[in-house]
C-alpha positions in Angstrom: -36.2 -166.3 149.3 -39.8 -167.3 148.5 -41.8 -165.3 146.0 -44.9 -163.7 147.5 -47.8 -163.2 145.2 -51.3 -161.7 145.9 -54.0 -164.1 146.2 -56.0 -162.7 143.3 -57.4 -164.3 140.2 -55.4 -164.1 137.0 -55.4 -160.6 135.6 -56.8 -159.0 138.9 -53.4 -157.8 140.1 -53.1 -155.6 136.9 -56.6 -154.3 137.4 -55.9 -153.5 141.1 -52.7 -151.5 140.1 -54.7 -149.6 137.4 -57.5 -148.8 139.8 -55.0 -147.7 142.6 -53.2 -145.5 140.0 -56.4 -143.9 138.8 -57.8 -143.3 142.3 -54.6 -141.6 143.4 -54.4 -139.6 140.2 -57.8 -138.2 140.8 -57.3 -137.5 144.6 -54.2 -135.6 143.7 -56.1 -133.3 141.3 -55.8 -135.0 138.0 -58.0 -134.3 135.1 -60.7 -136.8 134.2 -60.0 -136.3 130.5 -56.3 -136.9 131.0 -57.0 -140.1 133.0 -59.3 -141.3 130.3 -56.5 -141.0 127.8 -54.0 -142.6 130.1 -56.2 -145.6 130.8 -57.2 -145.9 127.2 -60.9 -145.7 127.8 -63.0 -145.1 124.7 -65.9 -143.8 126.7 -65.7 -141.2 129.5 -68.3 -143.2 131.5 -65.7 -145.9 132.0 -63.4 -143.3 133.6 -66.1 -141.6 135.6 -65.9 -144.6 138.1 -62.9 -142.8 139.6 -64.4 -139.4 139.7 -66.1 -139.8 143.1 -62.6 -139.9 144.6 -62.2 -136.2 143.7 -65.7 -134.6 143.6 -64.3 -131.1 143.5 -63.1 -131.7 139.8 -66.8 -131.1 138.7 -67.1 -127.9 140.8 -63.7 -126.8 139.2 -65.0 -127.5 135.7 -68.1 -125.4 136.4 -66.2 -122.5 137.9 -63.7 -122.4 135.0 -66.4 -122.5 132.3 -66.1 -119.2 130.5 -69.7 -119.5 129.4 -70.7 -119.1 133.1 -68.5 -116.2 133.7 -65.4 -118.2 135.0 -61.8 -117.4 134.3 -61.5 -114.3 132.1 -64.9 -114.7 130.4 -64.0 -111.7 128.3 -61.7 -113.8 126.3 -64.5 -115.9 124.9 -65.5 -114.9 121.4 -69.0 -115.3 120.1 -70.0 -115.7 116.4 -73.1 -114.3 115.1 -75.4 -116.7 113.4 -77.6 -113.9 112.0 -76.9 -113.8 108.4 
């Protein structure tokens, strides 16, 4: 049986696999921060390339922000800076 290999430059098969994983991770509702950690990116900007595959993640982040009244905003504690 003959080995079939993708017609890609060296190193590109690994990149394609990582890209495919990251894309499907975001499409299926994965967290951009979790994806950053999985991929080992030091800067979130590197990971944001995949965010356009799941634009609702940003809306979810905004709606869950307790400072904007999302998700039980009563549980947010404030600290007075007045001395």
